[in-house]
C-alpha positions in Angstrom: -186.1 63.3 -105.2 -187.1 66.4 -107.2 -188.4 66.1 -110.8 -186.1 67.2 -113.6 -188.2 69.0 -116.2 -185.7 68.5 -119.1 -184.5 65.6 -121.2 -180.9 66.7 -120.7 -179.0 67.7 -117.5 -175.6 68.9 -116.7 -173.7 69.5 -113.5 -173.0 73.1 -112.5 -169.2 72.3 -112.5 -169.4 71.0 -116.0 -171.4 74.1 -117.1 -168.7 76.4 -115.6 -166.0 74.6 -117.6 -167.7 74.8 -121.0 -171.1 76.7 -121.2 -171.4 76.4 -125.0 -171.1 72.6 -124.7 -174.2 72.5 -122.6 -176.1 74.6 -125.2 -174.9 72.5 -128.1 -175.5 69.3 -126.3 -179.2 69.8 -125.9 -182.1 70.1 -128.3 -184.3 72.0 -125.8 -184.0 72.9 -122.1 -181.1 71.7 -120.0 -181.4 71.2 -116.3 -178.5 72.6 -114.3 -177.8 70.4 -111.4 -176.0 71.1 -108.1 -175.5 68.0 -106.0 -177.9 66.1 -108.2 -180.7 68.6 -107.6 -182.0 71.0 -110.3 -181.1 74.6 -109.5 -181.8 76.2 -112.9 -182.8 75.5 -116.5 -180.9 76.7 -119.5 -183.5 77.4 -122.3 -182.6 78.1 -125.9 -183.5 81.6 -127.0 -186.1 80.4 -129.6 -187.9 78.4 -127.0 -187.8 81.3 -124.5 -189.3 83.6 -127.1 -192.1 81.0 -127.8 -192.8 80.7 -124.0 -193.0 84.5 -123.7 -195.4 84.7 -126.8 -197.7 82.1 -125.2 -197.7 83.9 -121.9 -198.6 87.2 -123.7 -201.4 85.4 -125.5 -202.8 84.1 -122.2 -202.7 87.5 -120.7 -204.5 89.0 -123.7 -207.1 86.3 -123.6 -207.8 87.1 -120.0 -208.3 90.8 -120.9 -210.7 89.8 -123.6 -212.7 87.6 -121.3 -212.8 90.3 -118.6 -214.1 92.8 -121.1 -216.6 90.5 -122.8 -219.7 92.0 -121.1 -218.8 95.7 -121.6 -220.7 98.0 -123.7 -219.5 98.4 -127.3 -218.4 102.0 -128.2 -218.1 102.9 -131.8 -215.4 105.3 -132.8 -214.0 106.7 -136.0 -210.3 106.3 -136.8 -210.2 110.1 -137.3 -211.4 110.7 -133.8 -208.4 108.8 -132.3 
């Protein structure tokens, strides 16, 4: 059996009948099930934005780490 990574789940047929009910029903992600297997997750916009912000922070941290040993170059704002 596959793991469901949400506290709330809804069948795909129920989702088709009333999509807003699924959004209102949950306080967080909703697992969309087809034959009792998760096929998708419905994530509130605020949580999706938070996920994207965290991913961007991770990417920026990797860039910083990769450049940590580089030579420092001083520049003046007027030169840019």
